[in-house]
C-alpha positions as CSV (number, residue, x, y, z in Angstrom):
1,M,0.0,0.0,0.0
2,S,1.4,3.4,-1.0
3,P,2.0,5.9,1.6
4,V,-0.5,8.9,1.7
5,V,1.2,12.1,0.5
6,T,0.0,15.1,2.4
7,K,0.4,18.4,0.5
8,V,1.7,21.4,2.5
9,P,-1.1,24.0,2.4
10,T,-0.2,27.5,1.3
11,T,-2.0,30.7,1.7
12,V,-1.3,33.6,-0.7
13,I,-1.9,37.0,0.9
14,T,-2.5,39.7,-1.7
15,G,-3.6,43.3,-1.3
16,F,-2.7,46.7,-2.5
17,L,0.0,48.9,-1.1
18,G,-0.6,49.7,2.5
19,A,-3.6,47.4,3.1
20,G,-2.0,45.9,6.2
21,K,-0.5,42.7,5.0
22,T,2.4,42.7,7.3
23,T,0.3,43.6,10.3
24,L,-1.9,40.7,9.5
25,I,1.0,38.3,9.2
26,R,2.3,39.6,12.6
27,H,-1.1,38.8,14.2
28,L,-1.0,35.3,12.6
29,L,2.4,34.5,14.0
30,Q,1.5,35.8,17.4
31,N,-1.6,33.6,17.4
32,A,-0.3,30.6,15.6
33,K,-1.8,28.0,18.0
34,G,1.1,25.6,17.7
35,K,1.3,25.7,13.9
36,R,4.8,25.9,12.4
37,L,4.7,28.5,9.7
38,A,7.1,29.5,6.9
39,L,6.9,32.9,5.3
40,V,7.8,34.0,1.8
41,I,7.9,37.8,1.5
42,N,7.9,39.7,-1.8
43,E,8.6,43.4,-1.6
44,F,8.3,46.2,-4.1
45,G,11.5,48.2,-3.4
46,D,15.0,47.0,-2.4
47,V,14.8,47.5,1.4
48,G,13.6,44.6,3.5
49,V,11.1,46.6,5.6
50,D,8.4,43.8,5.7
51,G,10.9,41.1,6.6
52,E,12.3,43.2,9.4
53,L,8.8,43.8,10.8
54,V,7.8,40.2,11.1
55,R,11.1,38.8,12.4
56,G,10.9,38.0,16.1
57,C,7.1,38.1,16.3
58,N,6.9,34.4,17.3
59,D,10.2,32.5,17.0
60,E,8.5,29.2,17.8
61,A,5.8,29.6,15.2
62,C,8.1,30.9,12.4
63,P,11.9,30.7,13.2
64,E,14.0,33.2,11.3
65,D,15.3,30.5,8.9
66,D,11.8,30.0,7.7
67,I,11.4,33.6,6.7
68,V,12.5,34.1,3.0
69,E,12.5,37.5,1.2
70,L,12.4,37.7,-2.5
71,A,13.3,41.4,-3.5
72,N,14.5,40.9,-7.0
73,G,11.2,41.9,-8.7
74,C,7.5,41.2,-8.6
75,I,6.9,37.6,-7.6
76,C,4.3,37.2,-10.3
77,C,6.8,38.1,-12.9
78,T,9.7,36.0,-11.6
79,V,8.0,32.7,-10.8
80,A,10.6,30.5,-12.5
81,D,13.6,32.3,-11.3
82,D,12.7,33.1,-7.6
83,F,9.5,31.5,-6.4
84,L,9.7,28.0,-7.6
85,P,13.3,27.3,-6.2
86,T,12.2,29.0,-2.9
87,M,9.3,26.6,-2.6
88,Q,11.4,23.6,-3.5
89,K,13.9,24.4,-0.7
90,L,11.1,24.8,1.9
91,L,9.4,21.5,0.8
92,D,12.8,19.7,0.7
93,R,13.6,20.4,4.4
94,P,13.6,17.3,6.6
95,N,10.9,18.9,8.8
96,P,8.8,21.0,6.3
97,P,6.4,23.7,7.7
98,D,2.8,23.0,8.6
99,H,1.7,25.8,6.5
100,I,3.4,28.3,4.1
101,I,2.3,31.9,3.9
102,I,3.2,34.0,0.9
103,E,2.9,37.8,1.2
104,T,2.9,39.3,-2.3
105,S,4.0,42.8,-3.2
106,G,1.2,45.3,-3.3
107,L,1.6,45.3,-7.1
108,A,1.4,41.5,-7.7
109,L,-1.1,39.7,-9.7
110,P,-2.1,36.5,-7.8
111,K,-3.2,34.3,-10.7
112,P,0.3,33.7,-12.2
113,L,1.5,32.7,-8.8
114,V,-1.4,30.3,-8.2
115,K,-0.8,28.8,-11.6
116,A,2.8,28.1,-10.6
117,F,1.4,25.5,-8.1
118,Q,0.7,23.3,-11.3
119,W,4.5,23.0,-11.7
120,P,5.3,19.2,-11.6
121,D,7.8,19.5,-8.7
122,I,5.3,21.7,-6.7
123,R,2.0,20.1,-7.5
124,T,2.4,16.8,-5.6
125,R,3.8,18.5,-2.5
126,A,1.9,21.8,-2.0
127,T,-1.4,23.2,-2.6
128,V,-3.0,26.7,-2.5
129,D,-5.2,26.5,0.6
130,G,-6.6,29.9,-0.3
131,V,-5.9,33.3,-1.8
132,V,-6.8,36.1,0.6
133,A,-7.1,39.6,-0.6
134,L,-6.7,42.3,2.0
135,I,-8.4,45.5,1.4
136,D,-7.9,49.0,3.1
137,A,-11.5,50.1,3.7
138,D,-10.6,53.6,4.3
139,A,-8.4,53.9,1.1
140,V,-11.2,52.4,-1.1
141,A,-13.7,54.7,0.5
142,A,-11.5,57.6,-0.5
143,G,-11.4,56.4,-4.2
144,R,-7.6,55.7,-4.2
145,F,-7.7,52.1,-5.2
146,A,-11.2,51.6,-6.8
147,T,-13.4,53.9,-8.7
148,D,-16.3,55.2,-6.6
149,L,-19.4,53.6,-8.1
150,D,-21.7,56.7,-7.9
151,A,-19.0,59.0,-9.4
152,L,-18.3,56.5,-12.1
153,A,-21.9,56.2,-13.0
154,A,-22.2,60.0,-13.2
155,A,-19.0,60.3,-15.3
156,R,-20.2,57.7,-17.7
157,A,-23.7,59.3,-18.1
158,A,-21.8,62.5,-19.0
159,D,-19.3,60.9,-21.3
160,P,-19.9,57.3,-22.5
161,T,-16.5,57.2,-24.1
162,L,-14.6,57.8,-20.8
163,D,-12.0,55.2,-20.0
164,H,-12.0,55.0,-16.2
165,D,-9.5,52.1,-15.9
166,S,-6.2,52.8,-14.3
167,P,-3.4,50.5,-13.3
168,L,-4.5,51.0,-9.7
169,E,-8.1,49.8,-10.4
170,E,-7.0,46.9,-12.6
171,L,-4.8,45.6,-9.8
172,F,-7.6,46.0,-7.3
173,E,-9.9,44.0,-9.6
174,E,-7.3,41.3,-10.3
175,Q,-6.6,40.7,-6.6
176,L,-10.4,40.5,-5.8
177,A,-11.3,38.3,-8.7
178,C,-8.7,35.6,-7.7
179,S,-9.5,35.7,-4.0
180,D,-11.1,32.9,-1.8
181,M,-11.6,35.3,1.0
182,V,-11.5,39.1,1.4
183,V,-10.4,40.7,4.6
184,L,-11.9,44.2,4.7
185,N,-9.3,45.8,7.0
186,K,-9.1,49.2,8.9
187,T,-12.8,49.2,9.3
188,D,-12.3,51.3,12.4
189,L,-11.4,54.2,10.2
190,V,-14.8,54.4,8.4
191,D,-18.4,54.9,9.6
192,A,-21.0,52.2,9.2
193,A,-22.6,53.6,6.1
194,T,-19.3,54.1,4.3
195,L,-18.2,50.5,5.3
196,A,-21.5,49.0,3.8
197,K,-20.9,50.9,0.6
198,V,-17.2,49.7,0.4
199,E,-18.3,46.1,1.2
200,A,-20.9,46.2,-1.6
201,L,-18.3,47.5,-4.0
202,V,-15.9,44.7,-3.1
203,E,-18.7,42.0,-3.2
204,A,-19.4,43.1,-6.8
205,K,-15.9,42.4,-7.9
206,T,-15.5,38.9,-6.3
207,R,-16.7,35.5,-7.4
208,P,-19.9,34.1,-5.9
209,G,-19.5,32.5,-2.4
210,V,-16.3,34.4,-1.5
211,K,-16.5,35.3,2.1
212,I,-15.9,39.0,3.2
213,V,-14.5,39.3,6.7
214,R,-14.2,42.7,8.5
215,A,-11.0,43.4,10.6
216,D,-9.3,46.1,12.6
217,H,-5.5,46.1,12.6
218,G,-5.3,42.7,10.7
219,A,-6.8,40.8,13.7
220,V,-8.3,37.7,11.9
221,D,-8.9,34.3,13.6
222,I,-6.2,32.0,12.3
223,A,-8.7,29.1,12.3
224,A,-10.9,31.0,9.8
225,F,-7.9,32.3,7.8
226,L,-6.0,29.0,7.4
227,G,-7.8,25.8,6.3
228,I,-9.9,27.2,3.4
229,T,-8.9,24.1,1.4
230,A,-9.7,25.9,-1.9
231,A,-7.0,24.0,-4.0
232,A,-7.0,27.1,-6.1
233,E,-4.5,25.8,-8.6
234,D,-7.3,23.4,-9.8
235,D,-9.8,26.3,-10.1
236,L,-8.0,28.8,-12.3
237,D,-10.7,29.2,-14.9
238,S,-13.2,30.8,-12.5
239,R,-10.6,33.4,-11.5
240,K,-11.0,35.9,-14.3
241,S,-7.9,38.2,-15.2
242,H,-7.0,40.9,-17.6
243,I,-3.9,38.8,-18.6
244,D,-6.2,36.0,-19.9
245,D,-6.9,38.2,-22.8
246,G,-3.1,38.6,-23.6
247,E,-2.7,41.9,-21.7
248,E,0.7,42.4,-20.0
249,H,1.3,43.1,-16.3
250,D,3.4,46.3,-16.7
251,H,5.3,47.5,-13.7
252,D,6.4,50.4,-15.8
253,D,3.2,52.0,-14.5
254,F,4.8,52.5,-11.1
255,D,8.0,54.0,-9.8
256,S,9.8,53.4,-6.5
257,F,13.0,54.4,-4.8
258,V,14.5,54.4,-1.3
259,A,15.5,57.6,0.5
260,Q,18.1,56.9,3.2
261,G,19.5,59.2,5.8
262,G,20.7,59.3,9.5
263,E,19.0,60.2,12.7
264,V,15.9,62.5,12.5
265,A,15.9,65.3,15.0
266,D,12.3,66.4,14.8
267,L,9.5,63.9,14.1
268,D,6.9,66.5,13.6
269,A,9.1,68.1,10.8
270,L,9.5,64.7,9.1
271,L,5.6,64.1,9.2
272,A,4.8,67.5,7.9
273,A,7.4,67.0,5.0
274,M,5.9,63.7,4.1
275,S,2.3,65.1,4.2
276,A,3.4,68.0,1.8
277,L,5.4,65.7,-0.6
278,I,2.4,63.1,-0.7
279,A,0.0,65.9,-1.5
280,E,2.1,67.6,-4.0
281,H,3.3,64.5,-5.9
282,D,0.4,62.1,-5.4
283,V,2.6,59.6,-3.7
284,L,0.8,56.3,-3.1
285,R,2.9,54.8,-0.3
286,I,5.8,55.6,2.0
287,K,7.0,53.0,4.4
288,G,10.1,52.4,6.4
289,M,12.1,52.7,9.6
290,V,13.3,56.0,11.2
291,A,16.1,56.5,13.7
292,L,14.7,59.2,16.0
293,A,17.3,61.1,17.9
294,G,17.3,60.3,21.7
295,K,15.0,57.2,21.3
296,P,16.3,53.7,21.9
297,A,13.7,52.1,19.7
298,R,13.2,52.3,15.9
299,L,10.1,54.1,14.7
300,V,8.1,52.4,11.9
301,V,6.4,54.9,9.5
302,Q,3.6,53.8,7.2
303,A,1.8,56.3,4.8
304,V,-1.1,55.3,2.6
305,G,-2.0,58.4,0.6
306,P,-2.6,61.3,3.0
307,R,-2.8,59.0,6.0
308,I,0.4,58.7,8.0
309,Q,0.8,56.3,11.0
310,H,3.9,55.5,13.1
311,H,4.8,53.4,16.1
312,F,8.0,52.1,17.9
313,D,8.3,48.4,17.2
314,R,11.6,47.3,19.0
315,G,14.8,48.6,20.4
316,W,17.8,49.1,18.1
317,L,20.1,46.1,18.3
318,P,23.7,46.8,19.5
319,A,25.2,45.8,16.1
320,E,22.6,47.8,14.0
321,I,23.4,51.1,12.3
322,R,20.9,53.8,13.5
323,R,19.8,55.0,10.1
324,T,16.5,56.0,8.4
325,Q,15.2,54.2,5.3
326,L,12.0,55.1,3.5
327,V,10.6,53.3,0.5
328,V,8.5,55.7,-1.8
329,I,6.1,54.3,-4.3
330,G,3.8,56.0,-6.8
331,Q,2.6,55.9,-10.3
332,S,5.1,56.5,-13.1
333,G,6.4,60.0,-13.5
334,L,7.3,60.6,-9.8
335,D,9.6,63.6,-9.4
336,R,12.2,61.7,-7.5
337,P,14.8,64.6,-7.2
338,A,12.0,66.8,-5.6
339,I,10.7,64.1,-3.2
340,E,14.1,62.9,-2.3
341,G,15.3,66.5,-1.7
342,G,12.2,67.2,0.5
343,L,12.9,64.1,2.6
344,K,16.7,64.6,2.8
345,A,16.1,68.0,4.4
346,V,14.7,66.2,7.5
347,I,16.4,62.8,7.5
348,G,19.8,64.1,6.8
């Protein structure tokens, strides 16, 4: 009698820039309930901010050796070169993880990644337990990542030839269309009426039967999050995508760069400079770590559009260099010299 081969379940977490994917993963690691997790992190930008934020959350659930960062490009575009070898190494370990979690970059298409699980060396040993799309309720309500339905209807009535699609909206639609669960995050930032409207917009862009879960600060019950058993790699046809029609996933629509400096003397000055630059240059996302003068802990800064949040996450380690690193992301055409100059004035 042949031994039963158990596939390692894998959850793909997708979601636009700043939706809260890293916060959600930190919550999962801190509430793993005995599961041994492995983490594959794909960032947009060349500073390992997300990897740094999850390390040490729960060493028992996810030892540092089980955290793999892929920063050589968007994971959905580098499947053969980066993702497949990474998965093979995780699965080849003498004691493979109970569950693998993949955090895609905010600009990744989930469908090519799910399709990679049909690769012969992966298919017999791993399965996509579920694709989870994380949505920033406040950002969607502000019309940053999805067209407001009422505004769109009015615009189309006035001009039927209007092309409303943008790279942002297409990504938003791609991530929702491929999902098995949608986590509507940051619900504490919107009122009940706005939340209901956002939920209706999201539901209109998902497949029938996809569950929508509301969350604050990424707090989702791990029992509901892991164990969807969707086997998504066997269900690709129902997950519609723009690339099915031969369209290309073009990262030329977006620019990113890293601004680096030393210690910041005045946090208020930094926040004011960030606010002004975001408004003037329509920056989508700023994230990173700040070395604040006189403070023993590093400051994590997260900006999504005009909303800027910050918190101290851990003390600086003795061997670490106290420096500030900020990843700036926006649509193509960012005025890098102007933005970098504005930040350099306060980060040194």
